[in-house]
N, C-alpha and C positions, 0 to 999 in steps of 0.2 A: 678923291673919290670916296663915298662914306660907305663904310663896311657894313654890309647886310648881317644883322644878329639871327643866328641859327638856333633852335630849339627841336627837341624830338617830342612828338606828339602820339599818344597810343590810338592806334586805329580802331580800336574796340570801345573805348570808353572816354577818349578825349583828353586825357590828363598829359600836362606837358612837363617836361625834364631840361635840365642844360644841358645833360650828356645822354649818350646811349646807356640803355641798360638791356640786358635780354629780358628780362621780365618787367612788366608795369606791377608797379607797388600799389596801385589803386584799385585794380580788378583782376590781377593774377593771371593776364594773358600772356602768354610768350613769343618774342619774335614779333611783338606787335608795333614797336615803335617805328616811326619814319620821322624823317629828317624834313621839317618845313621851315619858311622864313617868318621871322617873328614880325607880326602886325604891328604897328602902334597907332593907325588912325582909328577915330571912334567912328562906329558904325553911326549910319544915318538915323536920327531920331534918338542916339545914345548920348548926346550931350545934355549939360544942364540948362534949362529953359529959364531965361530970364523973367516971363512971367509966370511961371510956377502953376502949379495944379488948384483945381478947384473940388473941397469935399464936400457931400450932399448926403443927405439920409437915404436909406433904401427906398424909403415908401415913395420920395419925393421923386425918383426916376421914373419918366414920361413911360407908359406903357408897359409898366412891371408887372401889371397883372395879367397882362396878355401875354400868350405863349408866344415863342419866336417865329416869324413867318417861315414856311417849309417851301421849297422847291421838289414837287413829287415828279420824279422820273420817269412814272409809270412801270417799272420793273419793281412788283411788288417785294419781292425778296430783298432786292439791295434797298428799298427803302424803310422797310423793315428794321434791317440791321443799323442803318443811319439813325434810327429813332424816330420813324415817320417821315423821311426825307431830308434833304440837303439843306442846311440853313445857310443864308446869306451871309457870306462875313465869314465863315468858318474855315479851318483846315481840317483836312483828313489825309491821313496818310495809310497807303494800302501796300501790303508787303505779302511776297508768295514766292514758291520756287519758280524758277524759269520754264515756259511753257505752259504754265498751270492755267493761263486765261485771264492774267489780270487785265492786260490790254484790249483783249477783246470783249471783256466784262464791260469795262467802262466807256469804249467807244458804242457799245450798246446803248449804255446809259444816257451818253451825250447826244447821241441820235434819238433817242425817246423824249429828251428833254427839248431837243431843236424843235421836235414835230409839233409842241406843244407853244411854239411861238418865243421860247428863250433863247437867248444867243449863248451857245458854249464852243468853247476853244480847247482845241488838241493839239499841247505841243510835245514833239516827238525830238528826244535828243538821241534814239536808237535807229529808228529809220527815216526814210527819206518820206518827202509827201506822196510819191510815185507808188511807193511799197506799202503807206497808209490806205493809199485810195484802192490798190489791188485788195487788202486784206477786207476793205469795206464792202466791194464787191463781192468777194467771194461768201460775206456773211449775207447778202441780201440788202444792203444797205447804201445802195447806190444814189439813190434821192436825197442823202443825207445833206441837210443845210449847215452840219458841223463846219466850223473855220478849222482849216488846217497848218499848222506850220512845221518845220523841223529846223531847230536852232539848239544850241547849247549856250550859247553867249547870253548868260544873264541881265546885261548892260542893252542887248539889242531886244531880249524878250521884253524887260520894262518899258523901254522908249517906245517898243510899237503897242503895248497895252495900253500905256499913258496916252497916246494919240488919238483913240478911239474910244468910242463909248463902252464903258467896262462890262465884261461878258457876265453873264449872270453864274456861268459855272466855266473853269478852268481846271485842265488836266495836263501836267507835267510828266512827262514819261521819259526816262527817270530821274529823279532827284540827284541821282549819283553821278550821271553824264552832264548837269549844268555847273558851268565854272565863272567866275569872277574873276575880273581882272585886278581887283583890289587884293586879291589874296596871292599871295605868290607860293602855289602850290598846284600839285596837280589835281584834275577833277578825280572826283570821287573819294579824296581826302577827309578826315574830319574838318578840318578848318573851311574847306569848299562847302562840303553839304551842310555844314551848320548856317555859314555866312548867307547862302543861296537861300535856304528854308526861311530863314528869318526874313529877307526881303522880299520873298513871295508872300510871305502869309502877312507883311505888313502892308503890301498892295492888297491882298485879299480883305484885310480888315476894314482898311481906306474907302478902298470903292464898293463894299459889299458884295464882292467875289465868292461864290465856294470854291475855294481851290481845293484839288486832290491832287495829292505827290503821292507816285508810284514808288516802291524803294525796293531793292535788291535785297537779297535774303541771303544769310551765310550758310556754311555747312552746319550749326547747330541750328538753324532754324529760326534766327534773329533777323530782324531788318539791320541791314549793313549800316555802317556809319555810327556817330555817336548816339547814345540812349537820350541825350537831352532834346533831340528832335523829336522823339516820341513825347516828351515834356512840352515841348512848345507846340503842338497842334491839339486838336480840339477831340479829333476821333482817330483810332488805330485800329484797322481790320487787317485782317490775317485770311488770305486765301490758299485754303488746304484742300489735300486731294491727292491719290497717286496719279502720275500721268497714265500709267496702263489701264484708269479705271474711269469710267465715265461721267463719273459722279463729284462734283465740286461741292466744298461748304466755306461760304463765308462768315468769318466768327469776328465779331466784335468784343475786344480784349481793352478798349477803353475807349468812353462818350460823354463828353459832358454835355449833351442834349438827349441824351436816351439811356435806355438799360445797357450795363455792360453784360457778357457772354450770350450776348442774343446770336441766333445761327440764320442764314439763309442759304436754303437749297439748289444747288443748278446741276443740270445734265450737260455735257458737252455733246453737242451734236454737229452734223457737218454743216448746219447752218448758224453755228455759234452757241451759246449757251441759254439754253430756255428752263424756265423754273420749273421747281417738282412742287406740284399744289399740295400734295400730302406726302409731308417726306417721313411719316412712321409707316407707311407702305413699303418705302423705299428700303428699312432697316432691318424690315419682318420677312422671314423665310415663310414659305407655302407651309400652310396648318395641316395640310393631307401629308405630308412628307417629314412630320416632326419626329425626332428620335431622342434618344436619352441623350442627355448632356446639353439640353437646351432650354432657356427660359425668357421668357420675356420682362424686360422692365422697363417700367413707365416712370419715365424720367423729367426732367425740364431743364431746358436748353435757354437761358433769357425769360422772356418772358410766355414761351410755346411749350406746353407738354409735347414730349415726343417719346413714342414705342420705340423699343430698341430691342432685339434679339442675342442675349450673350449665350456663347457657346463654351463648350468646355469638355475636353477629353481627360480623363483620369484613368491613366494605364501602369502595370508594375515596372518599377525601375529595373532596366535592364542589367547595368552594371554602374558602379560606382555610386557618386552622389546622385539623388532625384532631380530630374532636368524641370525647370519652371520656364516657360514661355508666356509672355504676354502681350498681347496686340489690342491697342485701344483703352487700357485700365493700365491702373498704378501698379507695380510691381510690387511695392513695398504694401500696398492695401491688399494684394491678393496674398502676400505671406502671412498677413495677420487675420484674415478670416481662414487660411489653412489652419494656423494656429491656434484659433478659437476653436474650430469645429473640431481638432483632436484632443483639446483640453476639456471643451465644456460638452461635446457629444459622444467623445468615444469614438471614432471614426476610424482613427490608424490612418489617414490620408497623407500625410506627411513624408511617407515612406513610397510615394508612388510618384512617376513622371507627371506633371499635370501642365495643359496647355489651355489657356484662355483667349478667347477673341469676341472682338465686338463687331458683329456684322455691320457691312455697309460702309467700313473706314473710317466712322463715328469714333471719337474718342471722347472717354467718360471721365468727370473731374469729380462728381458729387459723390459723398458718401453714403445718399439714399440706394446706390445699387449694389451694396453688400448683399442685401438677403437674396435680390436676383443670381448676383455670382455665387452666393452659397449653394441655391437650388439647383444651378446648371452642376455644381461640382459633386453634389450629392445624388444628384439625377444619372452623372456620368458614372460615379462610383457604384452605385448599387445596382444599376441597369434597369431604374423605371425611368418612365416619362413623364415629365410634366403636362399635365392637361394644356392641350392646345388653345383652349378658351381662357386660361387663366394669366393673369399677370402678378408681378410683385416687386416691392419697392419697401426698404425701411435701411436703418444703418442699425448695426452690429457694434454692440461693446464689446469691450475686453471681457467681462464678466460672463459674456453669452447671452445677455439678452437684447431683444429688438427693440431700440428707440424709435420714436417717431420723426419724422421728417415733414418740412414744409411744404404747402400747395398738394396736400393731399387730394384734395377734392378735383382740383384741374386735373390731375394725373387719372384720376378714375374716370371721369368724364369723357377723357380722350380715349380711355379703353374700353369703354361702353360705346361711343361713337362707330368704334373701327369692330364692332361684332364681339367682344369679349365679356363674359358670361359672370365670370368670377375672380376675386383677387385674393393675394396673401399679404398681409397689410400687417403693420404694430398695432397693437393692443389702442382701443381710444381712436380708431378713425371711424368717419363716417362719410358714406358715399350715395352714390344717385340711385333712385328704385330702381330696381331689375337686376341690379349687379349684387350679386353674394360674396359678401366680405367674411374672410376667414381669420381671426386674427391670430399672429403667431407671436408670443412673448419670449420664445428664447429658440436657440439655434436645436437644441433637443426637438422643441415642439416642431421645427421645419422638419427635420429627418423623420419624425412619426409619422407627420401628414401627407409627405411624398412616400413613405413605404406603405401608406394605407390606401393610396391609387393606385 
């Protein structure tokens, strides 16, 4: 009897070792090596072809000047994040915390697609067909023409799909539950996830089906399984939000057919996920109740201008080292802004406890939020209120100067559309008529402006 060769594979990065180690040398993860049987078979399509390939010039490709066709689901926020709809033959990976609404969103999207006459298939490896049907009934989707299946065997899934007309869209929920009998390891391991994803993507590209894979998320917030799966797919979407909060954010972190960092905003209701038509209103507090320590930031998420309220509380340190608590922003960026305010504006803010929060559960990553965060901090420290009809944006350098940022005109147009009358901006910024712009060259100038209000 032939002896099965064993190896130890890291479940975080996919690196293989001949013997067990406590730490993966490739990614640094501890206790992540699992024993798997070594496979020697070449996957389908991976062998050397005797016919060889054909190399042609780019301009000779038929239809190269036309954009790829799109499948519009009718859910505008979902289509926006995908780059304008689903591309036939593409593969998407959707990740998110358990219970955040991934299955609900995709079941609604497949139902909307089927109402347009497109064939859509939803394969669940975690729920039975009856459970999925009950969930669809709860969401008001009883008349849906979506084809359902409860299966985890990759061979059975591909055999069924190959025997019928290829669907326009295919959802696999989730990729960690699918297993291949060609791989001698448990479902959810690196080898299984990689092999199953590769075969499903090959089917989608060969038959022109838009494939959507749902992925589990680890405690660190990353999609479980090897990172190579993220490189194999065409787009990676993350579904974010707190389970106790009714709002959800769908964010694109990779997209070969559209912009990255695009977001879609949804609200969880008793009838499923509904679109939020005006996300800026979601992240803004009532103007009548505006207190010190609040400033409105005019930001950009992907291609969409978005206004969000940044809240700050600066209080005397009770004991020991001053405390820093940040929600929705980079803590290192906050430390830099505090140091600049101390060194360039002589505020003495570093000896206080500082709490900073981005309203609505949104996370801001662009440096253009520096000026708005500084405005909220100065407002709280001095006890002055930033005018309710004023927005701020600009990047703060270590010298204390305020640097210009991109897409300033789009930010200001969004602010004017929502009723804002003035803005504190970097020097040299031009805006629409009817919006009063106040250039702020340094953080010391920002402090002077707020003291004068």
